[in-house]
N, C-alpha and C positions, 0 to 999 in steps of 0.2 A: 849175432855177435860180428861186430864189423861190417855191417850190411850183408852178411851171407846167412841163407837160409839152408836149414838142414831138415831131411824128410826122413820119416820112420815108414818103412813100408811095412804092409800086413804079411805076416809068414804064409806063403803058399797061394791059394786063390781065394782065401777068406778076404771078406769084406766088412768094413767099420758101420756097426749098425747106428750107435748112436755114443756121444760122447757128453763129456762135462768137466768143467776146469775152474779154478780160483787163482789166485795171484802165484801160488807155488805147487798145486798139485794138478794133475790130470788123469783121468779114467776114461777108459773106451770099452767098448763092447763089442766083440766080433760076431759074425754070424757064427752060430752053433752054440752059443752059451760062455763063450771066454770070456773074462775080463782081465784087463792089463792095465798096472799101475803105474803112473811115472810121476817123479817129484824133480823139481826144479833145484840144479845144482847152485849154491850161492856164490861159488869160488868162481866158474867158468862160466855161469848162466847158461847152462846148457840141459836140457832135458835126461834125464837116465832113468832106464826101466827097473821097477824097484822090485816088482812079482807080478804073477798072473794066477789065474784060477779059471777051472771050468765049473760054472756052476749046475751042470747037466739041463739047463732051460734056456730057450732063447733070450734074450734080453730086448725090453723093448723101451726101456728109459731108464736113467740114472740119474744122480745129482751127487756130486761130492761134496756139497754144503760151502759154507764160509770158513773164515778164519777167526776166530774170537781174539780179542785183544790180549795181547801178552804169550800168545802161544805163536809158532812157527807151522803148525799144520791142523787141519780138521781131522778130528778123531774118527769120524765115521762117513761113511756112505751108502746112501739108500739105493738098491737096484730093484728095477720092476721086472717082472719075467712072465712070458706069454701064459703061464700056468697058473694064473691068476694070483700071484704072492708077491709081495713087498718085502725085502730082506735087507736088514741092518749088517754092514759087514765093517770089521775093524781095519783102520788104517795106521795103526801104531807099529812100531817095527818087530816088536815079539808076537803080534799077533797079525799081521799082513793078510788082509783079504779073509779074514776068519767069520764065518757068520755068527753073530751075537745073537740076531731074534729074528722073527719075521711074522707076517699077518697075512690071512687069507681073505681074499675079497671075492665078491659077487660077479664081479665083470673085471676084464682085462685092463690092466693100469696103461692110461696113455701118457702120464707125464708125473714126477715126483720131485718133492722139493722138500728140503731141510732148512726150518726157518730159525734162526736164534732170536730170542727176545729177551730182553729185560723186566723181569717181575719187579714194579715198584712196591706192590703192596707187601712183599716178601723182602724187602731190604735191598731191591737192586739185583736180585740173585739172576742168573741164567737160566735160561728155560728153552729147550728145543722141541719144536713141534714138526712131525710129518704130514704134510700135505699132498694129498693124491689124488690126483684127475682120473677119473674112469671111462670106458667107453661108452658107458650108458648114459653119460651127460652129467653124472653126481661126482660129487668131491668128497673127499673123507680126511678127517683129522684126526692124529692123535699125539698123544705126547710121547717124546723118547727119554730114557733116564740119560742124563748127561755123562754120568760114570761107568755104567755096566752096558748100556746102547739097549737097554729093554724097552720092547713098545709096550705102552699101556692098553691093556683090555677095554678101557672105556673109549671108544672110536665113536666120533660125532658125523653123521653121514646126511648130505644135503644135495638136493635135485638144484641143478643151474640152468639146464635147458637141455634142447634136442640133439645136440654135438657134442663130440667127445671133448673132454675138459682139458686145456693146457695151462699149465702152471707154470709161474716163474715169479722171481723176489725182485720186490722195487721198495725204493724209499719215498717213506709218505709221512710228513711231518716228524722228520728226524727219526723215524722208528721203521723199523721194517714190516714191510708187508706182503699180500700175497695177492698176484694178478693172476685171476682165473678167467679163462677165455673160453664160451661156449656159444650157444646160441644167441647170448649176451654178456657183454664183459661183466665182471664181479671184483670187488675187491675185499678181502678179509683182513682184520688187523687185530691186534688186541688194544682196549680201551684202557689207558692209565688210570682214569679217575675210577672205573668200576669195577677192572679188573677182569671183564667178560670179552669174550671173543666176537666181534662183529663182523657181520657181512652185509654188504650193500653193493646192488646193481649200479652199476655207471648208466649216466641217461646219454647214452652215444650208440652208433651205430655198431653192429657186430664187427669185431676184430677176428682177424686170420692167427696173426700171431703178434707177439708184444713182449718187451722186456725193458729194463731200466734206463733212463738215459738222464745224462747230465752235462751242462755247458755253463758258459758264463752268464746266459741270460735266464736260462732255466735250471735251477738247481737240483730241482726234483721233478721229474718228468716221465714220460713213456713214449718209447718209440714204437710203432706198433704198423702193420701191414692190413689194408680192407679192400679184399679185392686185388686189383692192379694200381694202387696208391699207396704213398708213404706218408704216414702222418705221425706229428710230434703233438703230444697232450701234456696237459699240465692239471693237475687235480688242486681244486680250490680248497685252500688251506682252513678258510672258515665253516666249510660244508663238512669235514670231516670230524668237528669238535661238537657236532651236535648229538653225540650220542646214538640214540635210538631214532631219531629223527631223521639221520642221512639214509634211511630206507627209504624214503619217501621222495620223488620229485615233484614239485610243484610248478605249476605255470599260472600267472595272474593276469586274470581279464577283469577288466575295468567295466564296472557297470553304472547305471545311471542311477538306480534307485536298489533298496535292500532287496535281495533274492527272496522270493517266498516259497517257490516250489519249481521244480525242474523234473523233465520228464525226457524219455528217449522217443525219436520219432524215425522210422525207416522210410527213405525218400528215393527218388530218384535222382543220382547223380548230374545226368547229363539228359536234360529235355530234347535237344536236338539230334541227339544219336537214336538210331533206332535200335539198338542193343539195351535190354533192361538192365542197366546197371545201378544197382541201390548201393546206399551208404547210409550210415547212422549219424543223425543229428542231435543236438540237445536244445530241448526248448526251455526258456527260462522266464517265470512271471516275476515280474519287479514291481514294487509298489513302497510309497514311503507316505507317511501321514504328516500331516503339518507342512506340505511342500507343493511348490507351483507346478504345474504340469510344463511341457515343453514349448507349447504355445504361448502360455502365460510368460514364461522366463525370457523367449524371444519379444515379445511385446513391450516388456521391461527394459530390454538393452541387455539382456544377461545369456551366458552361454550355456551349454547345457548342466554344467558343473554349479551354475548360480552365481558366477563370476561375471562382473562388468566388464563389456567389449573396449579394447581401446577404441579412442575417438578417431577419427580421420581427418586430417588439416583442411582438406578442401570441402567437407560435408558441413554445411553449416547449419544444420541440424542436430547434429551430434550432440551427446552430453559433452557439459566443461568440465574439463581437468583441471588440477592444480596445476604449478609452477613446475613443481617437482617431476610430477609424471611426464611434462612437456620436455623437459632436461634430458630424463633418463630416455625418451623416445629419440631424441636428435642426436643422442650419442651411440643409440641402440646398434647399429648397424657395426661400428668398429668395436664395441664390448663384447659384442657376441662372438665375435670371430677370436677373440683373445682368451674367451671363458671357454672351458671345456664342460662336458657332460656334467661332472661330477660336481662343480661349482654352480650350475645351473639348478640341479636338483636340490642342493643345500639351500637354494634362494627361495624355494617355492615354499609357501606357506599356506597349508588348507586354511579357507576361510568359509563359512558357511553362509549361503547366502539369505535374502529376506526370508521372514516366517510368516505365514498368512496370518492375519488378524483374526477371522473367525474360524467356527468348527466346521469339521467335515470334508476339509482341504487334501487334496490327495495328487499325488504324481505318480504315474505307473506306464509300464509297457510292457511288450511281450518281445523276446529277444530269441534269435536262433543262433547257434555255436556250431562251428565246426571242428569237433575235437581231432581230426585226422589232419588237419592244416593248424596246428599252435593254437587251437579255440578261436579263429578269427570271427568275426561277427557277420553271417551271412545278409540277416534282416532284422531291423527293429522297427516293430511296429508302437506307436506312442497310444495309449487308451485315450478316452475324451476327457474333458473336464470334471474334477472330482471323482473319475473313475478309478477302483484301484483292481487289479488283478491279483485274486489270492490263490487261485489254485490253477493247475492244468493237468491235462490228461491225454495221450495217445489212445485214439478210439479207433476200430475198424469196424464198421457196419458190414452185415451179412449181405445187405442189401447192395453193398459198394464193392463187394468181392476183398482181393488185399490192401486195397489202398488206405494208408492211415489217415487221419486225420487230427487235428489238435483243437481239443475243446478247453476253452478258458472260463473259469468261474469269476466273474466281474462282479463289484458292488460299486454303488455311486453315493455319494455325499454319507459315508458310514461314520459316526460318532463312537467314540468308548463309552463314554459317560453321560448320558444314559446310551446302552448298546441299541442302535437304531441305522435305518440307512433308509434312502429315498427310492432305491430301486435295486433289483438285483437281475443280472442277468447271464446266460451261457452264450459265449461266440463261440461259433464253429469255423475254423480256418481250413484251407488246403495248402499243402506245400508244394509251389511249384519251381521250376525252374532250378532245382537243386537245393531250395534253402529260401525261397520267398514267400510269404504269407499273403493268402488270398481270402478275404472274408466272403463266407458263403451266406450266412444268415445270423441273426440275432434273437434268441429266444428270451422274452422276458417270463420270470419266475416269481412267486409270492412267498410269502410265509419265512421269511429271513435271509440271511446272507449263505451265500453258496462257498463252504469252505473246504469240500471235497467232492473230487472228480475220480471215476476210476472205469476201465473197461469192463464190461460183464456180457460174456454169452452173446457177443455180437451186437450189441446195444451200449448204451451210456447209463451208467449209475451215478447220480448226483445225491449229495447230502447237501438239502436246502434248510437252513434251521433245524428244527426237532423231526424232519422227516426225510424218508429215502423214496426216490423218485426213481424209475427205469423209463429211460426215452429211448425213441426210435427216430432215425432220421428223415426230415420230412423235405418238401421242396422249398418251402418260405420258413420252415422253423423248426425244432425239435418237438415230437411228438409223445405225450407222456402216456404210457401205456400201462403203469401198475405205480403203486404207492404205499408204504408204511407209514403210518403216523404214530404219535405217541410216543416217540423217544424221550428220554430225561430232559436234555438242553440243548446242545447242537452238536451235529455230526461234526467232527474235527478231523479224524483219519478214515480213511477207506481203502481196502485192498478185498481181492476176490481171486477165487480159485475154483473152478469148475460151476457148481451150481451154490456157491457158497459165496456171501461178503461177509468180511471182518470189519464192524463199524465201531470206531473208537468215539465215544462221547466227551466231550470237553470237561465234564465235572463226574459222569457215571460210569467210568473204565469201559470195557469191551462188550459189544455182543455180537454175536454169529446169527447171522441171516440166512436163509435158505430161500431159493425162488423155486415154487411149484408151478411147472408148466402146465400140467392139466388145468390148475384152477386160476393161472395167472394170479399168484399173488404171494407176497413176500411174509415170510413166517420166522419168527426168532427161535433159533434151536436152543442157545443157552445165554446166560449173562454172567458177569461178575458182580457177585455181591459186595466186594470191598469197594468204595468211592475212589476211584483213580482220577486225578486231572489229566488225561492224556493229551502227550504233546505227538509223539510219534510212534510208529508201531512197525513190524516185520513179520510176515508169516515165515513158521520154521518147516512147517510140514501141513497136510490136510487137516490138523486137529489142532495143532498148536501153534501160538501167537507168541511174541515178545513184545513188550509196552514199555515205552518212557514217560512219567509223568513230569508236573512240574516241581516235584519236589526233590528231584533227581534219583530217584529209584527207578531201576529195570527190574521187571516182573515178567516171569515165564507162565502162561496159562495155557491150560488143555481141555479140551472138549471131553466130558466123559462118555464113556461107551453106550450107556444108557438113554444119553438125549438125542441119540439120531431115531430110535426107536419111539419114542416118546413122542415125538413130533409127527408121526406118519397118521395118518386118516385113513383107518382101514375099514371106514364104512361107504366109503364112495362118494361122499357128500361132507361139504364142509361143517365142520361142527358148529353148535349154536352158541357157543360161549368162545371168546378167544383165549385162545391158548397161549399168548404172547404177555399175558398180565404178570406180573413181579412174582405172585405166589404161585403161578404154574409152570414158569421156565426154568427149567435144568441150572444147575450152578455150575460155572468153571473151576477146575480145580487148579489149585496155584503149585508149581513145580518149584520154582525158585523167585529168589528175590535178593537185590542188592542194592546198595547206595552208593552212587557214585561220588555224589558230593556236589553236584552243579545239574542244571538242566541240560536232559538227553534232548537235541534237537532233531537227529536224525538216526534211524538204524538200519541196516541192511545186512544180509547174509550173504557172505563172499567170500573167495580164497584169493589172497594176495599174491601167491608165487604159484608159478607152475608145479602140479604135483601134490600143492597143500590142501588141507583138508578145510572144509567149509568152517568158518567162524562169524560169530555176531560182532559185527564192526559197528560203533557207535561214534558221533561226535556230540560234543557239549558247546554249550553258547558261548565259551571262552575260547572256542576253537581247538580242543583237544580231541586227539584222536585215539582211541581205544579200542579194543576187543575182547570179549569172553570168548574161550576155547571149551569146546568138549571135552572130556576126559573118558575115554572110550573102555579102558579096563580098569578093574577094582584096585589093580597094585597100585596106578597112578592116583587113582583116589586115595589110598590108605598113605601113601608116601606125601602129597601135600596135605594133608590133614596132620598128620605127624609134624611135617616142616613147620606149618602154619602155626600149631601150638607151640613148638619149641620156641619161634622168633617173636611169639608176643609176649614173650619176657625178657629176651635176649637182646632184641632189636633196639636200636637207638628210636627214641618218641620225641620228634621236634616240640611237639604240643602238649606232651605230657598224659594226652588221652589214650586210653585203651583201643587197641584198633577194633576188637570184636564189636567195642560200645559205637565207635564210629560208623562202622559199615551197618548198624542197626539204628540208625538216627531217628528214623520215623518207624521204621517195622523190622522185625528180626531178621536178620542176614539168614539165607535157607539155600543151603545145598550150592553156594558159591564160595569159591576158595580166593582169598586175598591175594591176587598175583604181585601187585607191589609190595606186599608183606615179603611174600617167599624171595622176590628178586632182591630184598636188603641182606639175603645171606652173602652176597659176592662181597659188599662192604664192610663185612665182620673182620674184626682181627683172626689171626691164624688161631689163637688159642680159642675163641668162641666158635670158630667154624669146626675146629675138630671135636669139642664138647657135643657139639649139635650133630655132627655125624657120627659119633658114637652111641648116641642116643637112638638115631635112625637104623644102627646097624650097617653103616657105608663107612667107604673112605670118602674125604672131600672130592677128592676129584671126580667120583661117581656121581655125588649130588651137583656139582657145578656143571656136570655133562647132561644130567637130566634137565637141569634148568635151561639149557643151550638147547637140547633137543626139542623141547616145547615151544622155546621161542622159534627156532627155526622151521616148525610146521605153520608158523604163521607169517613170518617175514623171511 
């Protein structure tokens, strides 16, 4: 007051370990576990000591919370101790620094934060969350009763990174959110639309410290330190309105044609260096039907996107342009200086180039992308006239050591109706100079188009029409070593593990093939009796595969135990009959199936977050990303079965259809819970939630916690 500063000195030789403050309250922790509480005197604007207490444990973090609207002080404070506990103490005058509740942790708390938020779905009632950052890199969130200060027993834990988690409150979208800093920064907030607690990683470098920042230019920002730099960040308000989409960070890469398939390649990053530094690049096979190639476009005066190039004034051979375009070009320099980037983007209109008049016209290329450098294009090789690259694979031949080659399946002059082509080829490339393609040789194949390639025991396995062929690398071309004929239609997908190959047919589902080294032959172990138009597949383990078909169904198939022994030839010589006939081949067992609603174009098995369990992630033709998660305990299965059964009648139906009948559109749903239906519990009214929770024998908070924990294992 009056420009004079007053100091408060610690009693004796004690030191202040940590402190927290808001507008009117200050709480500090001294070495040894003593906590001292101060309040701001509104009359003379000075701090006065109101009380102190010895907690009998060293304090490592604390938070006094924020003051609610209409109140003069925060009612509670959170104190984290080195004995792996967090305690809620009262700040009211009658129970000053009295412990109200506590929670035991598995690790020492690094930071604590009391977050007050308004529950829109419950009539804008005030809720209080306790967010704890732990030393083991995980965060814990629990609900605190706003009246009694009791900590809920249903806490949610999530692994965030390898560094201890630091938690602080920030303002985001006019609401309170939590900034959690570990080996990567995270944002946690409550979504008003769905009522769920959303957590999403920030697409930014790791931060050491961070807190809320506000100025005239930046209303809602973050001030943070990263190393020896001070940074001021602003969160995009449009990104936080995306719901579950905000958990993903996308980088857009413009392509010349439609991507057909992509694969990962391990290449040498620097050819001039003596050190063998390797990096991973992405090879993309692109092709479009009824499209001119790049050479044909240039001959017609078009650019790569099929647009006409602007004519030059001094070039007499250039194409004529109308008066309007000439006037625009004349004053283009001045207008471009005045226009900003947004106006230029708004004026751009995508117009398709000319369409070839004949059939069998294709435009295609093979592109190499560097994912470590914002997916920049390292090299792009255009295919020949009317050639289409339909598949690609990374292959390492045993005769060439650890070097990775890129094999590309190409067809020439292919027409859809009728389905035929003038030629099929396998192109083999070597990746040099950190990402440049060099063509080694071209192998001509017959008997149909090449739709699938895969690395198989140091060789190349190719699906050519209705045949499966095994190739070895030669000096001038690939050498055919083995072949399996007589597959139903066309080999569409191909995956290998060990001596097995999972072959997806375009019309007749999956076949599992084994390679016998002693006899140099491919033998069919088992096949699926149900006809499925395979579009994508992914191996789950040695005997199990997940497939997606053209009708939008995902199926899980497994090889029976008796199939392996039935394919053995114990006589020591090949059998006189073909054991791969349909009446002799064992059948695959159907474990689960589920109707998605649209064509599944890609499936993979992966974990999206560090420490999370593997899930079956798939993408659809409309651009949707979804996942199927395994339930590992019987309790989880029973819980979601009962929840799904209750929501079938209580959840709103936008189309009026029964959810189970929809998921069984083409075939009955089997051993898969409808996650979208279970997630609708958060959007129900409080009365409907209470009724369903009573049916399950649980509290509403326990049901929401279960749904949130399941989602956190994936995202």
